[in-house]
VEXDREN-2710 file (C-alpha; in Angstrom, 1 decimal):
% VEXDREN-2710
k/r/px/py/pz
1/MET/0.0/0.1/0.3
2/ALA/1.7/3.5/-1.1
3/GLU/1.9/5.6/2.4
4/ILE/0.2/8.7/2.2
5/ASP/1.0/12.0/3.6
6/LEU/-1.8/12.9/5.8
7/THR/0.0/14.0/8.9
8/ASN/-0.7/17.8/8.0
9/ILE/-4.4/17.0/9.0
10/LEU/-3.3/15.5/12.3
11/ASP/-3.5/17.2/15.4
12/ARG/-0.2/17.5/16.3
13/ARG/-0.6/19.0/19.5
14/LEU/-3.0/16.9/20.9
15/ILE/-0.2/14.3/19.9
16/ALA/2.6/15.4/21.6
17/ASP/0.4/15.8/24.6
18/PHE/0.5/11.9/24.1
19/GLY/4.0/11.7/23.5
20/LEU/3.2/9.7/20.2
21/ASP/5.0/10.1/16.7
22/ALA/2.6/11.2/13.9
23/ASN/4.2/9.1/11.1
24/GLU/3.5/6.0/13.0
25/VAL/-0.1/7.2/13.8
26/VAL/-0.1/7.8/9.8
27/ARG/0.9/3.9/9.3
28/ALA/-1.3/2.6/11.9
29/THR/-4.0/4.6/10.5
30/LEU/-3.9/3.6/6.8
31/ALA/-3.1/0.1/7.9
32/LEU/-6.2/0.1/9.8
33/ALA/-7.8/1.4/6.9
34/GLU/-7.2/-1.1/4.6
35/GLU/-7.4/-3.9/6.8
36/GLU/-10.4/-2.8/8.4
37/ILE/-12.9/-1.0/5.9
38/GLY/-11.0/-2.0/2.8
39/LEU/-9.9/1.3/1.9
40/LYS/-6.9/1.5/0.0
41/ASP/-4.8/3.2/-3.1
42/TRP/-6.1/6.7/-2.3
43/ARG/-4.2/9.8/-1.9
44/PRO/-6.3/13.1/-1.1
45/SER/-6.6/15.7/-3.1
46/ALA/-5.7/19.2/-2.2
47/ASP/-9.8/19.7/-1.2
48/ASP/-9.9/16.9/0.4
49/ILE/-7.1/18.2/3.2
50/VAL/-9.0/21.1/3.7
51/ALA/-12.1/19.1/4.2
52/PHE/-9.5/17.3/6.8
53/GLN/-9.1/20.0/8.8
54/ARG/-12.4/21.9/8.3
55/VAL/-13.7/18.7/9.7
56/HIS/-11.1/18.4/12.4
57/ASN/-11.5/21.8/14.0
58/LEU/-14.8/21.2/14.7
59/GLU/-13.8/18.5/17.4
60/SER/-12.8/21.5/19.8
61/LEU/-16.6/21.9/21.0
62/ASN/-18.6/20.9/24.1
63/GLU/-19.7/17.0/25.1
64/GLU/-23.7/18.2/24.7
65/THR/-23.2/19.3/21.2
66/MET/-21.3/15.9/19.8
67/LYS/-24.3/14.0/21.1
68/THR/-26.4/15.6/18.6
69/ASP/-27.2/13.9/15.3
70/ASN/-27.4/17.7/13.9
71/PHE/-23.6/18.2/14.9
72/ARG/-22.6/14.3/12.8
73/ASN/-24.8/15.6/9.7
74/LEU/-22.6/19.2/9.7
75/LEU/-19.6/16.7/9.9
76/VAL/-20.5/14.7/7.0
77/GLY/-21.4/17.9/5.0
78/GLN/-17.9/19.5/5.5
79/ALA/-16.4/16.3/3.9
80/ALA/-16.2/16.5/0.4
81/ASP/-15.0/13.5/0.0
82/MET/-16.6/10.0/2.0
83/ARG/-13.4/8.4/3.1
84/VAL/-12.2/11.7/4.5
85/ILE/-14.9/10.3/7.6
86/LEU/-13.5/6.8/7.0
87/ILE/-10.1/8.1/7.8
88/LEU/-11.2/9.9/10.2
89/ILE/-12.4/6.9/11.9
90/ALA/-9.4/4.6/11.4
91/MET/-7.4/7.3/12.8
92/ASN/-9.6/7.7/16.0
93/VAL/-9.4/4.0/16.8
94/VAL/-5.6/4.2/16.6
95/LEU/-5.4/7.1/18.8
96/MET/-8.0/5.2/21.0
97/ARG/-5.7/2.7/21.1
98/GLU/-2.4/4.2/21.4
99/VAL/-3.3/6.5/24.7
100/LYS/-4.2/3.7/27.2
101/ASP/-1.2/4.9/29.8
102/THR/-0.6/8.4/28.9
103/PRO/-0.6/10.8/32.1
104/ALA/-2.3/13.6/29.5
105/ALA/-5.4/12.9/31.1
106/GLU/-7.7/15.7/29.9
107/GLN/-6.6/14.8/26.5
108/GLN/-7.4/11.2/27.0
109/GLN/-11.0/12.4/28.2
110/HIS/-11.6/14.6/25.2
111/LEU/-10.7/12.4/22.5
112/SER/-13.3/9.5/24.9
113/VAL/-16.1/11.8/24.4
114/MET/-15.1/12.3/20.4
115/ALA/-14.9/8.6/20.2
116/ALA/-18.5/7.8/22.2
117/ASN/-20.2/10.9/20.3
118/ILE/-19.0/11.4/17.4
119/TYR/-17.0/8.2/16.0
120/ALA/-18.5/5.3/17.1
121/PRO/-22.1/6.3/16.2
122/LEU/-20.3/6.8/12.9
123/ALA/-19.0/3.5/12.5
124/HIS/-22.3/2.5/13.5
125/LYS/-24.1/3.4/10.7
126/LEU/-22.1/2.2/8.3
127/GLY/-22.1/-1.7/9.5
128/LEU/-18.6/-1.3/10.9
129/TYR/-19.9/-3.0/13.9
130/LYS/-16.4/-4.4/15.5
131/LEU/-14.6/-0.9/15.5
132/LYS/-18.0/0.6/16.7
133/SER/-17.9/-1.8/19.5
134/GLU/-14.0/-1.0/20.1
135/LEU/-14.1/2.5/20.4
136/GLU/-17.5/2.0/23.1
137/ASP/-15.3/-0.1/25.2
138/LEU/-12.3/1.8/25.1
139/SER/-14.3/5.1/25.8
140/LEU/-16.2/3.6/28.3
141/LYS/-12.7/2.5/30.2
142/TYR/-11.4/6.0/30.2
143/LEU/-14.0/7.8/31.4
144/GLU/-16.0/5.2/33.7
145/HIS/-13.0/2.6/35.0
146/ASP/-14.4/1.6/37.4
147/ALA/-17.7/0.5/35.8
148/TYR/-15.4/-0.8/33.0
149/TYR/-13.3/-2.9/35.1
150/MET/-16.0/-4.1/37.5
151/ILE/-17.7/-5.6/34.2
152/LYS/-15.1/-6.6/33.0
153/GLU/-14.0/-8.9/36.1
154/ASN/-17.4/-10.3/36.5
155/LEU/-17.4/-11.7/32.8
156/ASN/-14.2/-13.3/33.5
157/ALA/-15.7/-14.9/36.4
158/THR/-18.2/-16.4/35.1
159/LYS/-16.9/-17.1/31.6
160/LYS/-17.0/-21.1/32.8
161/SER/-19.9/-21.3/33.5
162/ARG/-21.4/-19.2/30.4
163/ASP/-19.1/-21.7/27.9
164/ALA/-21.0/-24.6/29.6
165/TYR/-24.5/-22.9/29.1
166/ILE/-23.8/-22.1/25.7
167/GLU/-23.1/-25.6/24.8
168/ARG/-26.0/-26.5/26.7
169/PHE/-27.9/-24.2/24.4
170/ILE/-26.5/-25.1/21.4
171/ALA/-26.5/-28.4/21.4
172/PRO/-30.3/-29.3/20.4
173/ILE/-30.4/-26.7/17.8
174/ARG/-27.3/-28.6/16.6
175/GLU/-29.2/-31.7/16.1
176/LYS/-32.4/-30.2/14.4
177/LEU/-30.4/-28.2/11.8
178/ASP/-28.5/-31.3/10.9
179/ALA/-31.5/-33.5/10.5
180/ALA/-33.0/-30.9/8.6
181/GLY/-29.5/-31.5/5.7
182/LEU/-28.1/-27.7/6.5
183/LYS/-24.7/-26.6/6.2
184/TYR/-23.9/-24.0/9.1
185/HIS/-21.5/-23.0/11.5
186/MET/-21.9/-21.6/14.9
187/LYS/-20.5/-19.3/17.2
188/GLY/-21.4/-17.6/20.9
189/ARG/-20.5/-13.9/21.8
190/THR/-20.4/-12.0/25.0
191/LYS/-22.2/-8.6/24.6
192/SER/-19.6/-6.1/24.5
193/ILE/-18.8/-4.4/28.4
194/HIS/-20.1/-0.9/26.8
195/SER/-23.6/-2.7/25.9
196/ILE/-23.7/-4.1/29.2
197/TRP/-23.2/-1.0/31.3
198/GLN/-26.0/0.6/29.5
199/LYS/-28.4/-2.2/29.7
200/MET/-27.6/-2.1/33.8
201/LYS/-28.4/1.9/33.7
202/LYS/-31.4/1.6/31.6
203/GLN/-32.7/-1.6/33.9
204/HIS/-30.9/0.1/37.2
205/CYS/-29.7/-3.7/37.9
206/GLY/-26.4/-4.8/38.7
207/PHE/-24.5/-7.3/36.7
208/ASN/-26.6/-10.3/38.1
209/GLY/-29.5/-8.8/36.5
210/VAL/-28.8/-8.7/33.4
211/PHE/-30.1/-12.0/31.4
212/ASP/-29.1/-11.8/28.1
213/LEU/-25.2/-11.2/28.1
214/PHE/-25.1/-13.7/25.4
215/ALA/-25.8/-14.4/21.7
216/ILE/-25.7/-17.1/19.4
217/ARG/-24.6/-16.7/15.6
218/ILE/-26.0/-19.4/13.1
219/ILE/-24.3/-18.7/9.8
220/LEU/-25.5/-20.8/7.0
221/GLU/-24.3/-21.5/3.4
222/SER/-27.0/-20.9/1.5
223/LYS/-27.3/-19.7/-2.4
224/PRO/-28.6/-15.9/-3.0
225/LYS/-31.8/-17.3/-4.2
226/LYS/-32.7/-19.6/-1.1
227/GLU/-31.0/-16.9/1.5
228/ALA/-34.2/-15.8/2.9
229/GLY/-36.3/-18.9/2.7
230/ASP/-33.1/-20.6/4.9
231/CYS/-33.1/-18.4/7.2
232/TRP/-36.3/-18.3/8.0
233/ARG/-36.4/-22.1/8.1
234/VAL/-34.3/-22.4/11.0
235/PHE/-36.1/-19.6/12.9
236/SER/-39.1/-21.9/12.9
237/LEU/-37.0/-25.5/13.9
238/ILE/-35.6/-23.1/16.6
239/THR/-38.9/-21.6/18.0
240/ASN/-40.3/-24.8/18.0
241/MET/-37.9/-25.9/20.6
242/TYR/-37.6/-22.7/22.9
243/GLU/-40.4/-20.0/23.6
244/SER/-39.3/-16.6/21.8
245/ASN/-39.9/-13.3/22.6
246/LEU/-41.9/-11.6/19.3
247/ASP/-41.4/-8.5/20.7
248/ARG/-37.5/-8.7/20.1
249/LEU/-37.8/-10.1/17.1
250/ARG/-35.7/-7.9/14.2
251/ASP/-35.9/-8.8/10.8
252/TRP/-33.8/-7.5/8.9
253/VAL/-33.6/-9.9/6.1
254/THR/-36.8/-8.4/4.4
255/VAL/-36.2/-5.2/4.7
256/PRO/-32.2/-4.5/5.2
257/LYS/-30.9/-1.7/7.1
258/SER/-29.4/1.3/5.4
259/ASN/-26.2/0.5/6.0
260/GLY/-26.8/-2.6/3.9
261/TYR/-26.9/-5.2/7.3
262/GLU/-28.9/-8.1/6.7
263/SER/-29.8/-10.8/9.5
264/LEU/-32.6/-12.3/11.7
265/HIS/-32.4/-12.0/15.4
266/ILE/-34.8/-13.7/17.6
267/THR/-34.6/-14.0/21.4
268/VAL/-35.5/-17.3/23.1
269/LEU/-35.7/-18.3/26.5
270/GLY/-33.2/-21.2/26.6
271/PRO/-32.5/-23.3/29.7
272/GLU/-32.6/-22.4/33.6
273/GLU/-35.1/-19.9/32.2
274/LYS/-32.3/-17.4/30.6
275/TRP/-32.8/-15.0/27.9
276/VAL/-30.6/-15.9/24.9
277/GLU/-30.4/-13.6/21.8
278/VAL/-30.2/-15.8/18.4
279/GLN/-29.0/-13.9/15.1
280/ILE/-29.5/-16.3/11.8
281/ARG/-27.4/-15.0/8.5
282/THR/-25.7/-16.5/5.6
283/GLU/-22.1/-16.2/4.8
284/ARG/-22.8/-13.4/2.4
285/MET/-24.6/-11.8/5.2
286/ASP/-22.0/-11.8/7.6
287/GLU/-19.5/-10.5/5.9
288/VAL/-21.0/-7.6/5.3
289/ALA/-22.7/-7.7/8.6
290/GLU/-18.5/-8.0/9.5
291/HIS/-16.9/-5.7/7.4
292/GLY/-19.6/-3.1/7.0
293/LEU/-20.9/-1.0/4.1
294/ALA/-17.6/0.9/4.0
295/ALA/-16.2/-2.4/2.8
296/HIS/-18.9/-3.7/0.7
297/TRP/-17.1/-3.3/-2.5
298/ARG/-14.1/-4.2/-1.1
299/TYR/-14.8/-8.3/-1.7
300/LYS/-16.5/-7.4/-5.2
301/GLY/-13.9/-5.4/-6.9
302/VAL/-14.1/-1.4/-7.4
303/LYS/-13.8/-0.3/-11.1
304/SER/-13.7/2.9/-11.8
305/SER/-14.6/2.8/-15.2
306/GLU/-18.2/1.2/-14.3
307/GLY/-18.6/3.7/-11.6
308/GLY/-18.2/1.7/-8.6
309/VAL/-16.2/4.1/-6.9
310/ASP/-18.7/6.3/-7.0
311/ASN/-21.6/4.0/-5.9
312/TRP/-19.8/2.9/-3.1
313/LEU/-19.0/6.3/-1.8
314/ALA/-22.8/7.5/-2.6
315/GLY/-24.0/4.7/-0.9
316/ILE/-21.5/5.8/2.8
317/ARG/-23.2/8.8/2.1
318/ALA/-26.6/8.1/2.2
319/ALA/-25.6/5.5/5.4
320/LEU/-24.5/8.3/7.0
321/GLU/-27.4/11.0/6.2
322/ALA/-30.0/8.2/7.1
323/GLY/-30.4/9.1/10.7
324/GLU/-32.4/12.2/9.5
325/ASP/-34.1/11.1/6.5
326/PRO/-33.0/7.2/5.0
327/HIS/-33.9/9.1/1.4
328/LEU/-32.3/13.0/2.0
329/THR/-29.3/13.1/-0.6
330/GLN/-26.4/15.6/0.2
331/GLU/-28.1/18.2/-2.2
332/ALA/-31.1/17.8/-0.4
333/LEU/-29.5/18.1/3.1
334/GLN/-27.7/20.9/2.0
335/GLU/-30.8/22.7/0.6
336/THR/-33.3/22.0/3.4
337/ALA/-30.8/22.9/6.5
338/ILE/-27.9/24.3/7.7
339/TYR/-26.1/24.3/10.7
340/VAL/-24.1/27.1/12.8
341/PHE/-22.5/27.4/16.4
342/THR/-22.5/29.8/19.0
343/PRO/-19.8/31.0/20.3
344/LYS/-20.3/28.6/23.3
345/GLY/-20.2/25.9/20.7
346/ASP/-24.1/25.2/20.9
347/LEU/-25.5/23.8/17.5
348/TYR/-28.4/25.0/16.1
349/LYS/-30.1/23.8/13.1
350/LEU/-31.6/26.5/10.4
351/PRO/-33.6/26.3/7.3
352/ALA/-31.3/27.1/4.0
353/GLY/-31.4/30.3/3.5
354/ALA/-31.7/31.7/7.2
355/THR/-30.3/35.1/7.8
356/LEU/-29.1/36.3/11.3
357/LEU/-32.2/37.4/12.8
358/ASP/-33.6/34.2/12.0
359/PHE/-30.8/32.6/14.0
360/ALA/-31.2/35.5/17.2
361/TYR/-35.0/34.1/17.1
362/SER/-34.5/30.5/17.4
363/ILE/-32.1/31.3/20.7
364/HIS/-35.1/33.4/22.5
365/THR/-37.5/35.6/21.2
366/GLY/-36.1/38.1/23.5
367/VAL/-32.7/37.9/21.7
368/GLY/-34.4/38.6/18.3
369/ASN/-36.6/41.4/19.3
370/LYS/-33.2/43.3/20.2
371/CYS/-30.9/41.8/17.4
372/VAL/-29.5/44.9/15.7
373/GLY/-26.8/42.3/14.3
374/GLY/-24.2/40.2/14.6
375/ILE/-20.6/39.1/14.4
376/VAL/-20.0/36.3/11.9
377/ASN/-16.5/34.7/11.8
378/GLY/-14.9/37.9/13.5
379/ARG/-16.8/39.9/11.1
380/ASN/-19.8/42.5/11.6
381/VAL/-23.0/41.8/9.5
382/PRO/-26.3/43.1/9.5
383/ILE/-29.6/41.3/10.3
384/ARG/-29.9/40.6/6.7
385/TYR/-26.7/38.5/6.5
386/VAL/-27.7/35.3/4.9
387/LEU/-25.6/32.5/7.2
388/LYS/-23.9/29.8/6.0
389/ASN/-22.8/26.0/7.0
390/GLY/-20.4/25.6/9.9
391/GLN/-20.2/29.4/10.5
392/LYS/-20.0/30.6/14.4
393/VAL/-22.5/33.3/15.0
394/GLU/-22.9/36.1/18.2
395/ILE/-25.8/38.3/18.2
396/LEU/-25.6/41.7/18.9
397/THR/-28.5/43.3/20.6
398/SER/-29.5/47.1/21.6
399/SER/-32.6/47.6/24.7
400/LYS/-33.7/50.4/22.5
401/GLN/-34.3/48.3/19.6
402/GLN/-38.0/46.7/18.7
403/PRO/-38.8/44.5/16.1
404/SER/-40.6/46.2/12.5
405/PRO/-43.2/45.1/10.2
406/ASP/-40.4/44.8/7.5
407/TRP/-38.6/42.2/9.0
408/VAL/-41.1/39.1/8.0
409/ASN/-39.2/39.4/4.5
410/ILE/-36.2/39.2/6.3
411/VAL/-36.6/35.9/8.0
412/VAL/-37.0/32.8/6.3
413/SER/-38.3/30.3/9.0
414/SER/-41.7/30.2/10.2
415/HIS/-40.9/30.3/13.9
416/ALA/-39.2/33.2/13.5
417/ARG/-42.0/35.0/11.8
418/SER/-44.6/33.7/14.2
419/LYS/-42.5/35.4/17.1
420/ILE/-42.3/38.8/14.9
421/ARG/-45.8/38.9/14.1
422/GLN/-46.7/38.0/17.7
423/SER/-44.3/40.8/19.0
424/ILE/-45.9/43.6/16.7
425/LYS/-49.2/42.3/17.7
426/GLU/-48.0/43.2/21.9
427/LEU/-46.3/45.9/21.1
428/GLN/-49.7/47.7/19.0
429/SER/-51.7/46.2/22.0
430/ARG/-49.4/47.8/24.2
431/ASP/-48.8/51.6/22.7
432/ALA/-53.2/51.1/22.5
433/ALA/-53.5/50.7/26.2
434/MET/-51.2/53.5/26.7
435/GLY/-52.7/56.0/24.3
436/ARG/-56.3/54.9/26.0
437/GLU/-54.6/56.1/29.2
438/ILE/-53.6/59.2/28.3
439/LEU/-56.5/60.0/26.4
440/GLU/-58.7/59.4/29.4
441/ARG/-56.6/61.4/31.5
442/LYS/-57.1/64.0/29.1
443/LEU/-60.5/64.1/28.8
444/LYS/-61.0/63.9/33.1
445/ASN/-59.0/67.4/33.2
446/ARG/-61.7/68.8/31.1
447/LYS/-64.0/67.2/33.2
448/LEU/-65.7/65.5/30.6
449/ASP/-67.4/62.0/30.4
450/TRP/-65.7/58.8/28.4
451/ASP/-68.4/58.0/25.6
452/GLU/-67.8/54.7/24.2
453/THR/-70.1/55.8/21.1
454/VAL/-68.7/59.5/20.5
455/LEU/-65.4/58.2/20.2
456/ASN/-65.7/55.5/18.0
457/ILE/-67.5/58.3/16.0
458/LEU/-64.7/60.3/16.3
459/ILE/-62.2/57.3/15.4
460/LYS/-63.8/57.3/12.2
461/LYS/-64.3/60.9/11.7
462/LYS/-60.3/61.2/12.0
463/GLY/-59.6/58.3/9.2
464/TYR/-59.0/55.4/11.3
465/LYS/-60.1/52.2/10.1
466/GLU/-59.0/50.4/13.8
467/ALA/-58.9/51.8/17.1
468/ALA/-54.9/50.6/17.6
469/ASP/-53.7/53.1/14.8
470/PHE/-55.5/56.1/16.5
471/TYR/-54.3/55.1/20.2
472/ARG/-50.9/54.5/18.7
473/ASP/-50.6/57.8/16.9
474/ILE/-51.5/59.4/20.0
475/VAL/-48.7/57.9/22.1
476/GLU/-46.4/59.0/18.9
477/GLU/-47.4/62.1/19.3
478/LYS/-48.7/62.4/15.5
479/VAL/-52.5/64.0/16.4
480/GLU/-53.0/66.9/18.7
481/VAL/-55.0/65.7/21.5
482/ASN/-56.2/69.2/22.4
483/ASP/-57.7/68.9/18.5
484/LEU/-58.9/65.5/19.5
485/LEU/-60.3/66.9/22.3
486/ASP/-62.3/69.7/20.7
487/THR/-63.8/67.6/18.2
488/TYR/-65.0/65.4/20.5
489/VAL/-66.6/67.8/22.3
490/GLU/-68.9/68.7/19.5
491/LEU/-69.5/65.3/18.5
492/GLN/-70.9/64.6/21.9
493/LYS/-73.0/67.5/22.0
494/HIS/-74.5/66.7/18.6
495/GLU/-75.2/63.5/19.5
496/LEU/-76.7/64.8/22.9
497/GLY/-79.3/67.2/20.5
498/GLN/-77.3/69.9/22.2
499/GLY/-75.8/71.1/19.2
500/GLU/-77.2/73.8/17.0
501/ARG/-79.3/72.1/15.0
502/ALA/-81.8/70.7/17.6
503/ALA/-82.5/70.9/21.5
504/ALA/-83.5/67.9/23.3
505/ARG/-86.7/67.2/23.0
506/SER/-89.7/64.8/24.5
507/ALA/-91.2/61.5/22.9
508/GLU/-94.5/63.9/22.9
509/LEU/-93.6/66.1/20.5
510/PHE/-93.9/63.7/17.7
511/SER/-97.9/63.3/17.8
512/MET/-98.8/64.7/14.9
513/ASP/-101.2/64.6/12.1
514/SER/-101.5/61.0/10.2
515/LYS/-101.7/62.8/6.7
516/VAL/-98.3/65.1/7.4
517/ALA/-97.1/61.6/9.5
518/GLN/-98.0/59.2/6.5
519/SER/-95.8/62.0/4.3
520/ALA/-93.1/61.9/6.1
521/VAL/-92.3/58.0/6.9
522/PRO/-90.9/55.8/4.5
523/ARG/-93.3/53.3/3.0
524/GLU/-92.2/50.1/4.0
525/ALA/-91.7/51.7/7.5
526/SER/-95.6/52.8/7.5
527/ASP/-96.5/49.3/6.2
528/ASP/-95.0/47.7/9.7
529/VAL/-97.8/49.6/11.7
530/LEU/-95.1/50.0/14.3
531/VAL/-96.8/51.5/17.5
532/ILE/-94.6/54.3/19.3
533/ASP/-95.1/55.1/22.6
534/LYS/-98.8/54.5/23.8
535/ASN/-100.9/54.7/19.8
536/LEU/-98.3/57.0/18.1
537/LYS/-98.2/55.6/14.2
538/GLY/-96.4/56.6/11.5
539/LEU/-93.4/58.3/12.3
540/GLU/-90.2/58.0/10.8
541/PHE/-87.7/55.5/12.7
542/CYS/-85.6/53.1/11.5
543/MET/-84.0/49.8/12.7
544/ALA/-80.7/49.9/14.7
545/PRO/-78.1/48.0/13.1
546/CYS/-76.4/47.0/16.4
547/CYS/-79.3/44.2/17.3
548/SER/-81.2/43.9/14.0
549/PRO/-84.7/44.2/15.1
550/VAL/-87.0/41.1/14.2
551/TYR/-90.9/41.7/13.9
552/GLY/-92.0/39.2/17.2
553/ASP/-88.5/41.0/19.1
554/GLU/-89.1/42.8/22.6
555/VAL/-88.3/46.4/21.3
556/PHE/-87.8/50.3/22.4
557/GLY/-87.4/53.3/20.6
558/PHE/-84.6/55.5/21.3
559/VAL/-84.8/59.7/19.9
560/THR/-81.4/60.4/18.5
561/SER/-80.0/63.8/17.5
562/SER/-81.5/64.7/14.3
563/GLY/-85.0/64.0/15.3
564/GLY/-85.8/60.2/13.9
565/ILE/-86.6/57.0/15.9
566/LYS/-84.2/54.0/16.4
567/ILE/-85.8/50.7/17.0
568/HIS/-83.6/48.6/19.7
569/ARG/-84.4/45.3/21.2
570/THR/-84.6/45.2/24.9
571/SER/-81.5/42.7/24.8
572/CYS/-79.8/44.7/22.5
573/PRO/-75.9/44.6/24.1
574/ASN/-76.3/49.0/23.9
575/ALA/-79.5/49.2/25.9
576/PRO/-78.0/49.3/29.4
577/GLN/-75.7/52.0/28.9
578/MET/-78.8/54.4/26.6
579/MET/-81.2/53.2/29.9
580/GLU/-78.6/54.0/32.4
581/ARG/-77.6/57.9/30.7
582/TYR/-80.6/59.1/28.0
583/PRO/-83.7/57.7/30.1
584/TYR/-85.8/60.8/28.7
585/ARG/-84.8/59.8/25.2
586/LEU/-86.7/56.1/25.4
587/VAL/-90.1/55.5/24.3
588/ARG/-92.3/52.5/24.1
589/ALA/-92.8/50.7/20.9
590/ARG/-94.6/47.3/19.9
591/TRP/-95.6/45.8/16.6
592/ALA/-99.3/45.7/15.5
593/GLY/-98.8/43.7/12.3
594/LYS/-96.8/42.5/9.9
595/GLY/-97.3/44.6/6.5
596/GLY/-95.7/41.8/4.7
597/ARG/-91.9/43.0/5.2
598/THR/-88.8/41.1/5.5
599/TYR/-86.2/42.3/8.3
600/PRO/-82.2/42.0/8.3
601/ALA/-81.1/39.5/11.0
602/LEU/-77.5/39.2/11.8
603/ILE/-76.6/35.3/13.1
604/TYR/-73.2/34.6/14.6
605/VAL/-71.8/30.6/13.9
606/ILE/-69.0/28.9/15.1
607/GLY/-68.1/25.1/13.7
608/GLN/-65.8/22.6/12.6
609/ASP/-63.5/24.3/9.5
610/ASP/-64.2/21.2/7.7
611/LEU/-64.5/20.9/3.6
612/GLY/-67.8/21.9/2.8
613/ILE/-69.8/23.0/6.0
614/VAL/-70.0/26.5/4.5
615/ASN/-72.0/25.1/1.7
616/ASN/-74.4/22.6/4.1
617/LEU/-75.1/26.1/6.0
618/THR/-75.9/28.0/3.1
619/SER/-78.0/24.8/1.5
620/ILE/-80.3/24.9/4.4
621/ILE/-80.8/29.1/3.9
622/SER/-81.8/28.4/0.1
623/LYS/-84.6/25.9/1.0
624/GLU/-86.2/28.3/3.7
625/GLN/-89.2/30.1/2.0
626/LYS/-89.4/33.6/2.3
627/VAL/-85.5/33.5/3.6
628/MET/-82.6/35.3/1.7
629/LEU/-79.4/35.3/2.5
630/ARG/-77.9/38.6/2.0
631/ASN/-74.3/38.5/3.3
632/ILE/-72.0/35.8/4.5
633/SER/-68.9/36.6/6.5
634/ILE/-66.5/34.0/7.5
635/GLU/-63.0/34.4/9.3
636/SER/-60.7/31.0/10.1
637/ARG/-58.3/30.2/12.8
638/ASP/-57.2/27.6/15.1
639/GLY/-59.4/24.9/13.0
640/LEU/-62.7/26.8/14.0
641/PHE/-64.6/28.9/11.6
642/TYR/-66.4/32.1/12.7
643/GLY/-69.1/33.1/10.6
644/GLU/-71.6/36.3/10.4
645/LEU/-74.6/36.0/8.0
646/THR/-77.1/38.8/7.3
647/VAL/-80.4/37.1/6.3
648/MET/-83.6/38.8/5.4
649/ILE/-86.6/36.9/7.2
650/GLU/-90.1/37.7/8.3
651/ASP/-90.6/37.7/11.9
652/THR/-88.5/35.5/15.1
653/SER/-91.0/32.5/15.1
654/ALA/-89.1/31.8/11.0
655/LEU/-85.7/32.9/12.4
656/ASP/-86.1/30.5/15.1
657/VAL/-86.6/27.4/13.0
658/LEU/-83.6/28.5/10.8
659/ILE/-81.4/28.7/14.0
660/ARG/-82.5/24.9/15.2
661/LYS/-81.9/24.0/11.8
662/LEU/-78.3/25.3/11.7
663/ARG/-77.2/24.0/14.8
664/ASP/-78.6/20.5/13.5
665/VAL/-75.7/20.2/11.0
666/LYS/-72.9/18.3/11.6
667/GLY/-69.6/20.4/12.7
668/VAL/-71.4/23.6/14.2
669/LYS/-70.5/24.4/17.4
670/ALA/-72.9/27.2/18.7
671/VAL/-75.1/29.7/16.5
672/SER/-76.5/32.7/17.9
673/ARG/-78.3/36.0/17.3
END
């Protein structure tokens, strides 16, 4: 094997601390890569060397970050050639073997954390189970010395009895397999020390509490077309002899793992009530299982002209990326996500195209709201800066900063967008409350009463569609409050009938000649025969839009400042206020006849936002005689729809029938006027 100069990618300081020779580490790494992984005759390009250095520089991170799948995905994404990852795994194994007696305890701990959290999981994904187990056991030895040697001593002490038990367990299996004419060989193996320790922690038990300490491996000589059938045949023979735990059945023969692993696993209850795992596979399956996906082509021969190397490397990359989505290619990974670090080394996953502002909101809403810029790899950048894979990002904030509505166009993540909208809404609510408080204080200073009706007229008169905008402009001093108060006083006088046009009048003044009354009243109103006060008819009146009275409702009249009368329902939400503040402007009213007309009625409907529910509602209305749908307004949020329906209807009895029918529609939660 040609020697490759990889010394420039080694952490020389770490190797010096361990007292190792860099060239010896390189030679041992390449030998292991060829022997265990099948990697040979490869010379890294300049780009590969850069990728080595880039990946190696990421290792000086905290332990929590190393444990995440996000970090391993970033590691894979940084490597231009997958052989970089294979060499790094081999190098880590070599270093872990060499540092057993090192006095550099801190460096040994750091290396062990890397082995346990980065390289052992990568080796597992590639099917390099031998290297994976070695890395896990060595890391446990260095990180939890007492636990490692406790388990090791117990295993040594029970080896003879364990070997004798395995022989008793497999003896009847051999008889059955021989009788079936199958060609095979068997292996017995004990669980790794790391696996036993993990099981002890998970089950909260001592060494003697772990029952499935060993496994039996049956390896069949089978032709390719008969492999699956032979494996299931052996499965049937064993489960006929021993009770099986079907919850522990693992069928990787029918559907192999993403790293190519194929085997049939079953756990059975052997002699002395001990659980034993049995692994059933063919020689071909065992070959791949022993050497992993990375060595899959080693036995078939890789020819560059046939694209074998490319296929092999593509398979390695796919297996390494399969932890998040087995169908995600490297290109798709780059298109959908990026990974960046905080100054402390914490790793964050963001959507591709994410800006500095996205990152700020991913840390905390408060950080996002106060973000004014940042420092990326030592360089100042604005909030619009688009982040890239592997960058180290620090957020700069200011207590004077506030989110702006145009920020939703800067961010790409839905999380950041929703937090910006929520924060802006909270700011607007706060400003509205403050503006309202300022106005209330100014009114009190002038000894003026707060009148919601007059205030709403004032807001509309000033050209505002939303009260929140009106109050916010008060806070920001965009309007002159004294001018507002002057207008407010004029509107209040007009509403109370104290303006120049009219003085306050009693209902008795509306007693008039029937001919005069007839000429002053709209035709449709006179047809209602609505009796005002005791017996007055034909007065000019209209239905109040706030409660939309319908024939049959209990009603009363309210004398407006313009001299007309508005008819309200006694259950009108504004009735208590009118009765308390303007009792002298109230008059009695009652229905005397239908007059053959229809009235607008507003119906509120709440229901599940299901497909077709609105059509069902409108269909019911259209089938009702003498009922016409005049307007419909629907709003949907949180899985519910909120509808306002205006219908033309003759009287309350017809309205009650319609409401009952609407309530019976599937998915409707509530119907009210």
